Backbone of each chain as nested JSON, in Angstrom:
{
  "chains": [
    {"id": "A", "residues": [
      {"number": 1, "name": "MET", "atoms": {"N": [108.039, 117.045, 101.753], "CA": [106.577, 116.815, 101.649], "C": [105.872, 118.061, 101.101]}},
      {"number": 2, "name": "SER", "atoms": {"N": [104.965, 117.862, 100.235], "CA": [104.234, 118.999, 99.665], "C": [103.121, 119.41, 100.635]}},
      {"number": 3, "name": "ASP", "atoms": {"N": [102.415, 120.488, 100.211], "CA": [101.31, 120.926, 101.086], "C": [100.04, 120.199, 100.807]}},
      {"number": 4, "name": "ASN", "atoms": {"N": [100.121, 119.122, 100.147], "CA": [98.97, 118.337, 99.842], "C": [98.147, 118.05, 101.116]}},
      {"number": 5, "name": "PRO", "atoms": {"N": [96.878, 118.544, 101.098], "CA": [96.034, 118.35, 102.282], "C": [95.801, 116.901, 102.632]}},
      {"number": 6, "name": "VAL", "atoms": {"N": [95.874, 116.039, 101.64], "CA": [95.721, 114.598, 101.917], "C": [96.879, 114.123, 102.77]}},
      {"number": 7, "name": "PHE", "atoms": {"N": [98.092, 114.616, 102.468], "CA": [99.243, 114.2, 103.266], "C": [99.063, 114.614, 104.713]}},
      {"number": 8, "name": "LYS", "atoms": {"N": [98.518, 115.82, 104.915], "CA": [98.276, 116.314, 106.273], "C": [97.313, 115.389, 107.002]}},
      {"number": 9, "name": "ALA", "atoms": {"N": [96.239, 115.006, 106.297], "CA": [95.205, 114.16, 106.898], "C": [95.804, 112.795, 107.251]}},
      {"number": 10, "name": "ILE", "atoms": {"N": [96.631, 112.271, 106.352], "CA": [97.287, 110.976, 106.603], "C": [98.186, 111.08, 107.81]}},
      {"number": 11, "name": "GLN", "atoms": {"N": [99.008, 112.128, 107.821], "CA": [99.915, 112.325, 108.956], "C": [99.166, 112.418, 110.25]}},
      {"number": 12, "name": "GLU", "atoms": {"N": [98.038, 113.07, 110.269], "CA": [97.274, 113.166, 111.508], "C": [96.804, 111.809, 111.969]}},
      {"number": 13, "name": "GLU", "atoms": {"N": [96.305, 111.005, 111.025], "CA": [95.816, 109.685, 111.388], "C": [96.918, 108.841, 112.005]}},
      {"number": 14, "name": "ILE", "atoms": {"N": [98.095, 108.839, 111.382], "CA": [99.152, 107.96, 111.915], "C": [99.803, 108.544, 113.155]}},
      {"number": 15, "name": "ASP", "atoms": {"N": [99.626, 109.851, 113.37], "CA": [100.101, 110.442, 114.612], "C": [99.171, 110.148, 115.778]}},
      {"number": 16, "name": "ASN", "atoms": {"N": [97.878, 110.1, 115.463], "CA": [96.921, 110.016, 116.565], "C": [96.456, 108.586, 116.865]}},
      {"number": 17, "name": "ASN", "atoms": {"N": [96.906, 107.649, 116.063], "CA": [96.488, 106.274, 116.264], "C": [97.698, 105.37, 116.25]}},
      {"number": 18, "name": "ASN", "atoms": {"N": [97.801, 104.506, 117.226], "CA": [98.953, 103.649, 117.363], "C": [99.135, 102.728, 116.148]}},
      {"number": 19, "name": "VAL", "atoms": {"N": [98.061, 102.076, 115.773], "CA": [98.104, 101.159, 114.633], "C": [97.039, 101.576, 113.64]}},
      {"number": 20, "name": "VAL", "atoms": {"N": [97.476, 101.861, 112.425], "CA": [96.561, 102.297, 111.366], "C": [96.676, 101.421, 110.148]}},
      {"number": 21, "name": "LEU", "atoms": {"N": [95.564, 100.931, 109.61], "CA": [95.613, 100.132, 108.436], "C": [94.83, 100.831, 107.31]}},
      {"number": 22, "name": "PHE", "atoms": {"N": [95.554, 101.289, 106.285], "CA": [94.89, 101.788, 105.076], "C": [94.581, 100.587, 104.223]}},
      {"number": 23, "name": "MET", "atoms": {"N": [93.284, 100.399, 103.978], "CA": [92.863, 99.138, 103.306], "C": [91.727, 99.399, 102.299]}},
      {"number": 24, "name": "LYS", "atoms": {"N": [91.372, 98.319, 101.62], "CA": [90.22, 98.4, 100.722], "C": [89.075, 97.778, 101.442]}},
      {"number": 25, "name": "GLY", "atoms": {"N": [88.014, 98.533, 101.607], "CA": [86.878, 98.099, 102.476], "C": [87.222, 98.448, 103.889]}},
      {"number": 26, "name": "ASN", "atoms": {"N": [86.485, 97.853, 104.831], "CA": [86.817, 98.103, 106.22], "C": [87.003, 96.754, 106.938]}},
      {"number": 27, "name": "ALA", "atoms": {"N": [87.351, 96.863, 108.2], "CA": [87.737, 95.61, 108.924], "C": [86.545, 94.646, 108.971]}},
      {"number": 28, "name": "LYS", "atoms": {"N": [85.323, 95.174, 109.03], "CA": [84.184, 94.252, 109.079], "C": [83.916, 93.65, 107.694]}},
      {"number": 29, "name": "PHE", "atoms": {"N": [84.141, 94.462, 106.661], "CA": [83.891, 93.996, 105.294], "C": [85.031, 94.378, 104.379]}},
      {"number": 30, "name": "PRO", "atoms": {"N": [86.132, 93.621, 104.474], "CA": [87.241, 93.9, 103.589], "C": [86.856, 93.65, 102.116]}},
      {"number": 31, "name": "GLN", "atoms": {"N": [87.382, 94.46, 101.198], "CA": [86.971, 94.276, 99.799], "C": [88.161, 93.793, 98.947]}},
      {"number": 32, "name": "CYS", "atoms": {"N": [89.1, 93.175, 99.583], "CA": [90.246, 92.682, 98.802], "C": [90.928, 91.615, 99.691]}},
      {"number": 33, "name": "GLY", "atoms": {"N": [91.399, 90.545, 99.063], "CA": [92.003, 89.461, 99.805], "C": [93.223, 89.883, 100.595]}},
      {"number": 34, "name": "PHE", "atoms": {"N": [94.046, 90.755, 100.03], "CA": [95.248, 91.151, 100.726], "C": [94.911, 91.983, 101.96]}},
      {"number": 35, "name": "SER", "atoms": {"N": [93.971, 92.907, 101.802], "CA": [93.524, 93.7, 102.935], "C": [92.945, 92.78, 104.008]}},
      {"number": 36, "name": "ALA", "atoms": {"N": [92.114, 91.806, 103.548], "CA": [91.463, 90.918, 104.509], "C": [92.49, 90.171, 105.349]}},
      {"number": 37, "name": "LEU", "atoms": {"N": [93.595, 89.776, 104.669], "CA": [94.606, 89.017, 105.381], "C": [95.257, 89.828, 106.501]}},
      {"number": 38, "name": "VAL", "atoms": {"N": [95.544, 91.057, 106.228], "CA": [96.186, 91.916, 107.259], "C": [95.211, 92.1, 108.421]}},
      {"number": 39, "name": "VAL", "atoms": {"N": [93.943, 92.332, 108.077], "CA": [92.921, 92.458, 109.126], "C": [92.902, 91.212, 110.016]}},
      {"number": 40, "name": "SER", "atoms": {"N": [92.919, 90.039, 109.408], "CA": [92.797, 88.811, 110.179], "C": [94.047, 88.619, 111.042]}},
      {"number": 41, "name": "VAL", "atoms": {"N": [95.216, 89.01, 110.553], "CA": [96.424, 88.945, 111.382], "C": [96.303, 89.847, 112.592]}},
      {"number": 42, "name": "LEU", "atoms": {"N": [95.846, 91.066, 112.409], "CA": [95.724, 91.995, 113.493], "C": [94.677, 91.527, 114.497]}},
      {"number": 43, "name": "GLN", "atoms": {"N": [93.601, 90.968, 113.971], "CA": [92.539, 90.464, 114.884], "C": [93.052, 89.27, 115.669]}},
      {"number": 44, "name": "LYS", "atoms": {"N": [93.813, 88.427, 115.0], "CA": [94.382, 87.259, 115.702], "C": [95.274, 87.696, 116.86]}},
      {"number": 45, "name": "LEU", "atoms": {"N": [95.979, 88.8, 116.649], "CA": [96.874, 89.303, 117.672], "C": [96.149, 90.21, 118.663]}},
      {"number": 46, "name": "ASP", "atoms": {"N": [94.86, 90.332, 118.46], "CA": [94.045, 91.12, 119.366], "C": [94.536, 92.56, 119.494]}},
      {"number": 47, "name": "VAL", "atoms": {"N": [94.881, 93.124, 118.334], "CA": [95.438, 94.477, 118.308], "C": [94.319, 95.504, 118.078]}},
      {"number": 48, "name": "ASN", "atoms": {"N": [94.362, 96.571, 118.83], "CA": [93.46, 97.708, 118.535], "C": [94.014, 98.47, 117.351]}},
      {"number": 49, "name": "PHE", "atoms": {"N": [93.224, 98.572, 116.311], "CA": [93.724, 99.348, 115.159], "C": [92.622, 100.14, 114.527]}},
      {"number": 50, "name": "LYS", "atoms": {"N": [93.059, 101.171, 113.79], "CA": [92.079, 101.991, 113.081], "C": [92.107, 101.595, 111.599]}},
      {"number": 51, "name": "ASP", "atoms": {"N": [90.971, 101.239, 111.08], "CA": [90.908, 100.884, 109.687], "C": [90.408, 102.086, 108.85]}},
      {"number": 52, "name": "ILE", "atoms": {"N": [91.103, 102.325, 107.761], "CA": [90.735, 103.435, 106.909], "C": [90.504, 102.932, 105.497]}},
      {"number": 53, "name": "ASN", "atoms": {"N": [89.3, 103.113, 105.012], "CA": [88.891, 102.58, 103.718], "C": [89.234, 103.542, 102.589]}},
      {"number": 54, "name": "VAL", "atoms": {"N": [90.288, 103.21, 101.831], "CA": [90.747, 104.133, 100.803], "C": [89.795, 104.151, 99.602]}},
      {"number": 55, "name": "LEU", "atoms": {"N": [88.888, 103.16, 99.507], "CA": [87.972, 103.133, 98.376], "C": [86.926, 104.271, 98.49]}},
      {"number": 56, "name": "LEU", "atoms": {"N": [86.798, 104.839, 99.685], "CA": [85.81, 105.928, 99.861], "C": [86.32, 107.234, 99.343]}},
      {"number": 57, "name": "ASP", "atoms": {"N": [87.623, 107.312, 99.067], "CA": [88.224, 108.621, 98.74], "C": [89.342, 108.422, 97.713]}},
      {"number": 58, "name": "PRO", "atoms": {"N": [89.09, 108.728, 96.445], "CA": [90.13, 108.495, 95.41], "C": [91.395, 109.3, 95.672]}},
      {"number": 59, "name": "GLU", "atoms": {"N": [91.282, 110.479, 96.295], "CA": [92.495, 111.269, 96.552], "C": [93.317, 110.63, 97.671]}},
      {"number": 60, "name": "LEU", "atoms": {"N": [92.648, 110.037, 98.617], "CA": [93.35, 109.321, 99.678], "C": [94.019, 108.088, 99.091]}},
      {"number": 61, "name": "ARG", "atoms": {"N": [93.274, 107.407, 98.24], "CA": [93.809, 106.173, 97.64], "C": [95.089, 106.435, 96.854]}},
      {"number": 62, "name": "GLU", "atoms": {"N": [95.149, 107.557, 96.124], "CA": [96.362, 107.934, 95.473], "C": [97.393, 108.513, 96.423]}},
      {"number": 63, "name": "GLY", "atoms": {"N": [96.911, 109.359, 97.311], "CA": [97.778, 110.071, 98.258], "C": [98.587, 109.182, 99.117]}},
      {"number": 64, "name": "ILE", "atoms": {"N": [97.993, 108.1, 99.645], "CA": [98.699, 107.218, 100.562], "C": [99.846, 106.52, 99.815]}},
      {"number": 65, "name": "LYS", "atoms": {"N": [99.64, 106.252, 98.544], "CA": [100.719, 105.587, 97.787], "C": [101.927, 106.537, 97.638]}},
      {"number": 66, "name": "GLN", "atoms": {"N": [101.651, 107.82, 97.42], "CA": [102.742, 108.777, 97.33], "C": [103.354, 108.998, 98.667]}},
      {"number": 67, "name": "PHE", "atoms": {"N": [102.51, 109.127, 99.674], "CA": [102.984, 109.415, 101.033], "C": [103.973, 108.34, 101.514]}},
      {"number": 68, "name": "SER", "atoms": {"N": [103.585, 107.11, 101.262], "CA": [104.417, 105.975, 101.747], "C": [105.472, 105.606, 100.765]}},
      {"number": 69, "name": "ASP", "atoms": {"N": [105.354, 106.095, 99.498], "CA": [106.257, 105.675, 98.409], "C": [106.112, 104.168, 98.259]}},
      {"number": 70, "name": "TRP", "atoms": {"N": [104.853, 103.741, 98.217], "CA": [104.564, 102.299, 98.122], "C": [103.384, 102.123, 97.213]}},
      {"number": 71, "name": "PRO", "atoms": {"N": [103.466, 101.237, 96.221], "CA": [102.477, 101.307, 95.144], "C": [101.147, 100.612, 95.382]}},
      {"number": 72, "name": "THR", "atoms": {"N": [101.012, 99.927, 96.526], "CA": [99.776, 99.132, 96.693], "C": [99.131, 99.336, 98.03]}},
      {"number": 73, "name": "ILE", "atoms": {"N": [97.889, 98.846, 98.107], "CA": [97.087, 98.821, 99.346], "C": [96.898, 97.353, 99.666]}},
      {"number": 74, "name": "PRO", "atoms": {"N": [96.984, 96.846, 100.862], "CA": [96.907, 97.598, 102.133], "C": [98.265, 98.138, 102.6]}},
      {"number": 75, "name": "GLN", "atoms": {"N": [98.244, 99.062, 103.537], "CA": [99.439, 99.59, 104.115], "C": [99.254, 99.717, 105.604]}},
      {"number": 76, "name": "LEU", "atoms": {"N": [100.184, 99.12, 106.36], "CA": [100.111, 99.148, 107.791], "C": [101.085, 100.119, 108.401]}},
      {"number": 77, "name": "TYR", "atoms": {"N": [100.587, 100.959, 109.291], "CA": [101.452, 101.887, 110.05], "C": [101.374, 101.556, 111.504]}},
      {"number": 78, "name": "VAL", "atoms": {"N": [102.519, 101.467, 112.173], "CA": [102.57, 101.278, 113.594], "C": [103.398, 102.434, 114.178]}},
      {"number": 79, "name": "ASN", "atoms": {"N": [102.751, 103.161, 115.118], "CA": [103.464, 104.27, 115.747], "C": [104.034, 105.264, 114.745]}},
      {"number": 80, "name": "GLY", "atoms": {"N": [103.251, 105.539, 113.727], "CA": [103.651, 106.52, 112.736], "C": [104.631, 106.021, 111.689]}},
      {"number": 81, "name": "GLU", "atoms": {"N": [105.039, 104.747, 111.824], "CA": [106.042, 104.235, 110.891], "C": [105.393, 103.216, 109.92]}},
      {"number": 82, "name": "PHE", "atoms": {"N": [105.75, 103.317, 108.661], "CA": [105.232, 102.401, 107.675], "C": [105.912, 101.055, 107.839]}},
      {"number": 83, "name": "ILE", "atoms": {"N": [105.085, 100.036, 108.039], "CA": [105.615, 98.71, 108.265], "C": [105.64, 97.89, 106.994]}},
      {"number": 84, "name": "GLY", "atoms": {"N": [104.615, 98.049, 106.172], "CA": [104.611, 97.287, 104.896], "C": [103.238, 96.951, 104.464]}},
      {"number": 85, "name": "GLY", "atoms": {"N": [103.193, 96.147, 103.409], "CA": [101.901, 95.681, 102.881], "C": [101.648, 94.266, 103.376]}},
      {"number": 86, "name": "CYS", "atoms": {"N": [100.768, 93.605, 102.665], "CA": [100.299, 92.266, 103.076], "C": [101.412, 91.265, 103.191]}},
      {"number": 87, "name": "ASP", "atoms": {"N": [102.284, 91.176, 102.195], "CA": [103.36, 90.208, 102.188], "C": [104.273, 90.369, 103.386]}},
      {"number": 88, "name": "ILE", "atoms": {"N": [104.688, 91.617, 103.635], "CA": [105.63, 91.898, 104.717], "C": [104.964, 91.61, 106.059]}},
      {"number": 89, "name": "VAL", "atoms": {"N": [103.732, 92.065, 106.205], "CA": [103.024, 91.827, 107.483], "C": [102.894, 90.329, 107.737]}},
      {"number": 90, "name": "LYS", "atoms": {"N": [102.555, 89.616, 106.696], "CA": [102.383, 88.148, 106.859], "C": [103.676, 87.512, 107.263]}},
      {"number": 91, "name": "GLU", "atoms": {"N": [104.786, 87.91, 106.614], "CA": [106.063, 87.295, 106.94], "C": [106.482, 87.668, 108.357]}},
      {"number": 92, "name": "MET", "atoms": {"N": [106.276, 88.901, 108.759], "CA": [106.681, 89.35, 110.088], "C": [105.833, 88.597, 111.158]}},
      {"number": 93, "name": "TYR", "atoms": {"N": [104.567, 88.348, 110.826], "CA": [103.696, 87.601, 111.736], "C": [104.214, 86.157, 111.885]}},
      {"number": 94, "name": "GLU", "atoms": {"N": [104.519, 85.551, 110.77], "CA": [104.984, 84.154, 110.803], "C": [106.297, 84.034, 111.522]}},
      {"number": 95, "name": "GLU", "atoms": {"N": [107.143, 85.052, 111.489], "CA": [108.427, 84.968, 112.132], "C": [108.416, 85.553, 113.548]}},
      {"number": 96, "name": "GLY", "atoms": {"N": [107.243, 85.996, 113.996], "CA": [107.106, 86.549, 115.347], "C": [107.555, 88.003, 115.462]}},
      {"number": 97, "name": "GLU", "atoms": {"N": [108.045, 88.572, 114.363], "CA": [108.546, 89.957, 114.431], "C": [107.424, 90.949, 114.668]}},
      {"number": 98, "name": "LEU", "atoms": {"N": [106.266, 90.688, 114.113], "CA": [105.166, 91.6, 114.212], "C": [104.695, 91.732, 115.668]}},
      {"number": 99, "name": "GLN", "atoms": {"N": [104.649, 90.573, 116.31], "CA": [104.222, 90.524, 117.717], "C": [105.184, 91.347, 118.583]}},
      {"number": 100, "name": "GLU", "atoms": {"N": [106.504, 91.139, 118.338], "CA": [107.539, 91.878, 119.052], "C": [107.349, 93.375, 118.874]}},
      {"number": 101, "name": "LEU", "atoms": {"N": [107.131, 93.776, 117.596], "CA": [107.001, 95.198, 117.27], "C": [105.8, 95.808, 117.979]}},
      {"number": 102, "name": "LEU", "atoms": {"N": [104.689, 95.078, 117.975], "CA": [103.485, 95.622, 118.579], "C": [103.627, 95.716, 120.08]}},
      {"number": 103, "name": "LYS", "atoms": {"N": [104.308, 94.744, 120.648], "CA": [104.526, 94.743, 122.103], "C": [105.363, 95.927, 122.478]}},
      {"number": 104, "name": "ALA", "atoms": {"N": [106.436, 96.176, 121.689], "CA": [107.35, 97.274, 122.045], "C": [106.662, 98.624, 121.942]}},
      {"number": 105, "name": "GLU", "atoms": {"N": [105.75, 98.733, 120.931], "CA": [105.178, 100.048, 120.649], "C": [103.919, 100.295, 121.469]}},
      {"number": 106, "name": "ALA", "atoms": {"N": [103.45, 99.273, 122.188], "CA": [102.14, 99.412, 122.882], "C": [102.211, 100.436, 123.997]}}
    ]},
    {"id": "B", "residues": [
      {"number": 1, "name": "MET", "atoms": {"N": [95.385, 94.979, 84.254], "CA": [95.888, 94.558, 82.923], "C": [96.918, 93.475, 83.119]}},
      {"number": 2, "name": "PRO", "atoms": {"N": [96.876, 92.461, 82.31], "CA": [97.815, 91.312, 82.513], "C": [99.212, 91.669, 81.943]}},
      {"number": 3, "name": "LEU", "atoms": {"N": [100.116, 90.843, 82.409], "CA": [101.526, 90.998, 82.011], "C": [102.032, 89.647, 81.684]}},
      {"number": 4, "name": "GLU", "atoms": {"N": [102.795, 89.5, 80.593], "CA": [103.32, 88.206, 80.265], "C": [104.383, 87.745, 81.28]}},
      {"number": 5, "name": "LYS", "atoms": {"N": [104.396, 86.447, 81.565], "CA": [105.279, 85.934, 82.578], "C": [106.727, 86.15, 82.24]}},
      {"number": 6, "name": "ASN", "atoms": {"N": [107.12, 85.976, 80.972], "CA": [108.538, 86.143, 80.619], "C": [108.976, 87.591, 80.699]}},
      {"number": 7, "name": "ILE", "atoms": {"N": [108.003, 88.507, 80.454], "CA": [108.362, 89.921, 80.592], "C": [108.646, 90.204, 82.058]}},
      {"number": 8, "name": "LEU", "atoms": {"N": [107.749, 89.709, 82.909], "CA": [107.934, 89.893, 84.371], "C": [109.279, 89.317, 84.807]}},
      {"number": 9, "name": "GLN", "atoms": {"N": [109.552, 88.107, 84.329], "CA": [110.8, 87.423, 84.716], "C": [112.023, 88.185, 84.235]}},
      {"number": 10, "name": "ASN", "atoms": {"N": [111.976, 88.71, 82.984], "CA": [113.124, 89.394, 82.419], "C": [113.373, 90.738, 83.146]}},
      {"number": 11, "name": "LEU", "atoms": {"N": [112.295, 91.42, 83.513], "CA": [112.464, 92.654, 84.229], "C": [113.204, 92.444, 85.526]}},
      {"number": 12, "name": "ILE", "atoms": {"N": [112.842, 91.37, 86.223], "CA": [113.474, 91.101, 87.502], "C": [114.905, 90.614, 87.28]}},
      {"number": 13, "name": "LYS", "atoms": {"N": [115.078, 89.749, 86.277], "CA": [116.411, 89.213, 85.985], "C": [117.378, 90.341, 85.598]}},
      {"number": 14, "name": "ASP", "atoms": {"N": [116.899, 91.297, 84.858], "CA": [117.741, 92.431, 84.475], "C": [118.221, 93.23, 85.685]}},
      {"number": 15, "name": "ALA", "atoms": {"N": [117.329, 93.386, 86.675], "CA": [117.701, 94.157, 87.829], "C": [118.517, 93.371, 88.855]}},
      {"number": 16, "name": "PHE", "atoms": {"N": [118.295, 92.074, 88.844], "CA": [118.979, 91.17, 89.802], "C": [119.589, 89.999, 89.063]}},
      {"number": 17, "name": "PRO", "atoms": {"N": [120.732, 90.233, 88.393], "CA": [121.293, 89.197, 87.508], "C": [121.7, 87.92, 88.236]}},
      {"number": 18, "name": "ASP", "atoms": {"N": [121.93, 88.009, 89.551], "CA": [122.338, 86.798, 90.284], "C": [121.153, 86.044, 90.869]}},
      {"number": 19, "name": "ALA", "atoms": {"N": [119.959, 86.561, 90.668], "CA": [118.833, 86.098, 91.478], "C": [118.265, 84.749, 91.059]}},
      {"number": 20, "name": "ASP", "atoms": {"N": [117.817, 83.99, 92.056], "CA": [116.922, 82.843, 91.825], "C": [115.506, 83.399, 91.835]}},
      {"number": 21, "name": "ILE", "atoms": {"N": [114.816, 83.199, 90.759], "CA": [113.448, 83.766, 90.65], "C": [112.44, 82.691, 90.452]}},
      {"number": 22, "name": "LYS", "atoms": {"N": [111.364, 82.771, 91.247], "CA": [110.306, 81.815, 91.085], "C": [109.009, 82.567, 90.86]}},
      {"number": 23, "name": "ILE", "atoms": {"N": [108.327, 82.327, 89.769], "CA": [107.113, 83.052, 89.447], "C": [105.97, 82.053, 89.232]}},
      {"number": 24, "name": "VAL", "atoms": {"N": [104.885, 82.243, 89.941], "CA": [103.721, 81.367, 89.77], "C": [102.52, 82.227, 89.416]}},
      {"number": 25, "name": "ASP", "atoms": {"N": [101.822, 81.776, 88.4], "CA": [100.56, 82.475, 88.036], "C": [99.431, 81.853, 88.831]}},
      {"number": 26, "name": "LEU", "atoms": {"N": [98.936, 82.572, 89.82], "CA": [98.02, 81.987, 90.786], "C": [96.644, 81.749, 90.227]}},
      {"number": 27, "name": "ALA", "atoms": {"N": [96.249, 82.568, 89.249], "CA": [94.842, 82.447, 88.782], "C": [94.786, 82.048, 87.34]}},
      {"number": 28, "name": "GLY", "atoms": {"N": [95.913, 81.864, 86.667], "CA": [95.871, 81.444, 85.276], "C": [95.487, 82.601, 84.358]}},
      {"number": 29, "name": "ASP", "atoms": {"N": [95.572, 83.834, 84.868], "CA": [95.114, 84.958, 84.042], "C": [96.216, 85.962, 83.791]}},
      {"number": 30, "name": "ASN", "atoms": {"N": [97.485, 85.613, 84.102], "CA": [98.59, 86.534, 83.94], "C": [98.422, 87.816, 84.764]}},
      {"number": 31, "name": "ASP", "atoms": {"N": [97.597, 87.75, 85.814], "CA": [97.312, 88.969, 86.526], "C": [97.386, 88.796, 88.061]}},
      {"number": 32, "name": "HIS", "atoms": {"N": [97.615, 87.588, 88.517], "CA": [97.752, 87.361, 89.971], "C": [98.963, 86.495, 90.148]}},
      {"number": 33, "name": "TRP", "atoms": {"N": [100.053, 87.112, 90.521], "CA": [101.312, 86.469, 90.588], "C": [101.807, 86.195, 92.02]}},
      {"number": 34, "name": "SER", "atoms": {"N": [102.567, 85.102, 92.126], "CA": [103.337, 84.891, 93.339], "C": [104.779, 84.925, 92.873]}},
      {"number": 35, "name": "VAL", "atoms": {"N": [105.569, 85.83, 93.428], "CA": [106.949, 85.986, 92.974], "C": [107.906, 85.874, 94.149]}},
      {"number": 36, "name": "GLU", "atoms": {"N": [108.908, 85.011, 93.968], "CA": [109.983, 84.889, 94.981], "C": [111.297, 85.278, 94.342]}},
      {"number": 37, "name": "VAL", "atoms": {"N": [112.043, 86.156, 94.98], "CA": [113.318, 86.603, 94.473], "C": [114.373, 86.436, 95.535]}},
      {"number": 38, "name": "GLU", "atoms": {"N": [115.395, 85.674, 95.193], "CA": [116.496, 85.46, 96.111], "C": [117.755, 86.021, 95.523]}},
      {"number": 39, "name": "SER", "atoms": {"N": [118.298, 87.049, 96.15], "CA": [119.45, 87.745, 95.569], "C": [120.377, 88.275, 96.618]}},
      {"number": 40, "name": "GLU", "atoms": {"N": [121.668, 88.336, 96.277], "CA": [122.646, 88.917, 97.214], "C": [122.417, 90.406, 97.38]}},
      {"number": 41, "name": "ALA", "atoms": {"N": [121.727, 91.007, 96.417], "CA": [121.506, 92.445, 96.483], "C": [120.674, 92.875, 97.682]}},
      {"number": 42, "name": "PHE", "atoms": {"N": [119.952, 91.895, 98.263], "CA": [119.06, 92.23, 99.399], "C": [119.793, 92.224, 100.722]}},
      {"number": 43, "name": "GLU", "atoms": {"N": [121.064, 91.845, 100.701], "CA": [121.828, 91.749, 101.909], "C": [121.777, 93.07, 102.672]}},
      {"number": 44, "name": "GLY", "atoms": {"N": [121.403, 93.007, 103.951], "CA": [121.415, 94.194, 104.793], "C": [120.255, 95.162, 104.607]}},
      {"number": 45, "name": "GLN", "atoms": {"N": [119.353, 94.866, 103.745], "CA": [118.224, 95.763, 103.464], "C": [117.001, 95.364, 104.264]}},
      {"number": 46, "name": "THR", "atoms": {"N": [116.21, 96.334, 104.668], "CA": [114.936, 95.968, 105.337], "C": [114.013, 95.365, 104.291]}},
      {"number": 47, "name": "ARG", "atoms": {"N": [112.983, 94.672, 104.81], "CA": [112.006, 94.079, 103.912], "C": [111.387, 95.135, 102.983]}},
      {"number": 48, "name": "ILE", "atoms": {"N": [111.044, 96.284, 103.568], "CA": [110.427, 97.322, 102.736], "C": [111.378, 97.677, 101.612]}},
      {"number": 49, "name": "LYS", "atoms": {"N": [112.665, 97.88, 101.973], "CA": [113.611, 98.267, 100.927], "C": [113.727, 97.192, 99.878]}},
      {"number": 50, "name": "GLN", "atoms": {"N": [113.756, 95.931, 100.316], "CA": [113.908, 94.838, 99.358], "C": [112.729, 94.815, 98.383]}},
      {"number": 51, "name": "HIS", "atoms": {"N": [111.519, 95.0, 98.949], "CA": [110.347, 94.972, 98.061], "C": [110.377, 96.176, 97.123]}},
      {"number": 52, "name": "LYS", "atoms": {"N": [110.804, 97.347, 97.629], "CA": [110.878, 98.513, 96.793], "C": [111.863, 98.299, 95.641]}},
      {"number": 53, "name": "MET", "atoms": {"N": [112.948, 97.605, 95.917], "CA": [113.923, 97.335, 94.878], "C": [113.267, 96.5, 93.748]}},
      {"number": 54, "name": "VAL", "atoms": {"N": [112.434, 95.55, 94.161], "CA": [111.748, 94.732, 93.134], "C": [110.738, 95.603, 92.398]}},
      {"number": 55, "name": "TYR", "atoms": {"N": [109.984, 96.443, 93.099], "CA": [109.021, 97.282, 92.454], "C": [109.69, 98.201, 91.433]}},
      {"number": 56, "name": "GLU", "atoms": {"N": [110.859, 98.7, 91.813], "CA": [111.588, 99.588, 90.906], "C": [111.997, 98.833, 89.64]}},
      {"number": 57, "name": "ALA", "atoms": {"N": [112.389, 97.553, 89.825], "CA": [112.764, 96.752, 88.643], "C": [111.616, 96.605, 87.691]}},
      {"number": 58, "name": "LEU", "atoms": {"N": [110.392, 96.651, 88.263], "CA": [109.22, 96.495, 87.423], "C": [108.806, 97.768, 86.74]}},
      {"number": 59, "name": "GLN", "atoms": {"N": [109.608, 98.845, 86.958], "CA": [109.483, 100.082, 86.177], "C": [108.079, 100.654, 86.213]}},
      {"number": 60, "name": "GLY", "atoms": {"N": [107.513, 100.721, 87.387], "CA": [106.248, 101.407, 87.5], "C": [105.049, 100.557, 87.175]}},
      {"number": 61, "name": "LYS", "atoms": {"N": [105.271, 99.325, 86.763], "CA": [104.146, 98.496, 86.376], "C": [103.307, 98.1, 87.606]}},
      {"number": 62, "name": "MET", "atoms": {"N": [103.973, 98.003, 88.751], "CA": [103.29, 97.582, 89.968], "C": [102.227, 98.606, 90.325]}},
      {"number": 63, "name": "GLY", "atoms": {"N": [101.016, 98.166, 90.571], "CA": [99.929, 99.091, 90.895], "C": [99.208, 99.489, 89.617]}},
      {"number": 64, "name": "GLY", "atoms": {"N": [99.782, 99.291, 88.478], "CA": [99.15, 99.63, 87.203], "C": [98.784, 98.376, 86.427]}},
      {"number": 65, "name": "GLU", "atoms": {"N": [99.711, 98.008, 85.527], "CA": [99.493, 96.766, 84.78], "C": [99.497, 95.554, 85.682]}},
      {"number": 66, "name": "LEU", "atoms": {"N": [100.348, 95.622, 86.707], "CA": [100.453, 94.525, 87.633], "C": [99.419, 94.732, 88.732]}},
      {"number": 67, "name": "HIS", "atoms": {"N": [98.406, 93.891, 88.713], "CA": [97.312, 94.165, 89.638], "C": [97.583, 93.598, 91.014]}},
      {"number": 68, "name": "ALA", "atoms": {"N": [97.991, 92.317, 90.999], "CA": [98.135, 91.674, 92.286], "C": [99.396, 90.777, 92.26]}},
      {"number": 69, "name": "MET", "atoms": {"N": [100.308, 91.047, 93.168], "CA": [101.532, 90.312, 93.187], "C": [101.948, 90.01, 94.62]}},
      {"number": 70, "name": "GLN", "atoms": {"N": [102.013, 88.741, 94.959], "CA": [102.55, 88.344, 96.27], "C": [104.066, 88.317, 96.076]}},
      {"number": 71, "name": "LEU", "atoms": {"N": [104.755, 88.992, 96.975], "CA": [106.211, 89.08, 96.822], "C": [106.932, 88.54, 98.031]}},
      {"number": 72, "name": "LYS", "atoms": {"N": [107.918, 87.704, 97.774], "CA": [108.763, 87.216, 98.85], "C": [110.213, 87.437, 98.417]}},
      {"number": 73, "name": "THR", "atoms": {"N": [110.933, 88.14, 99.285], "CA": [112.365, 88.333, 98.945], "C": [113.266, 87.633, 99.973]}},
      {"number": 74, "name": "LYS", "atoms": {"N": [114.353, 87.151, 99.485], "CA": [115.28, 86.479, 100.408], "C": [116.718, 86.862, 100.044]}},
      {"number": 75, "name": "VAL", "atoms": {"N": [117.54, 86.9, 101.065], "CA": [118.965, 87.166, 100.802], "C": [119.605, 85.876, 100.359]}},
      {"number": 76, "name": "LYS", "atoms": {"N": [120.347, 85.934, 99.254], "CA": [121.017, 84.738, 98.763], "C": [122.34, 84.56, 99.457]}},
      {"number": 77, "name": "ASN", "atoms": {"N": [122.563, 83.355, 99.96], "CA": [123.826, 83.13, 100.681], "C": [124.895, 82.558, 99.789]}}
    ]}
  ]
}
């Protein structure tokens, strides 16, 4: 990992918050269908999560893609671990895996 | 930026020669895709790894020319 200050900031967020969603817009007003979907899944599961709007900070928007080695937003982190984007979260939710994961990490 | 369907298909086919590939243009604009890839190459890989393998096949287009792509990967039996 480089000394990129954005990486440090990202690491702090995922260290200090159990569930973190890097998204476009915020949980109240998502600005992208994929981000909105992940928000609705988390809300359905009644999960406490921190939403981080990457549109507010172009360096964060780029940085999170490098940090996770993942090319798109949204990105869900649980307990400091990258879980995936919208497709993966949706699939895990449909198969019950997401619920299991959140229960285990709670 | 849009991408032609056959280019998308060929990129995936090249990386996963055994794969069953299903591509749907969701918005009719060559820019919002639903892609399903079923390949033996995904055996034993996490979902994240499977998706990354597909992103790699797209040679950096994901996030750039490829604006929105729903991806579903499956292990081929």
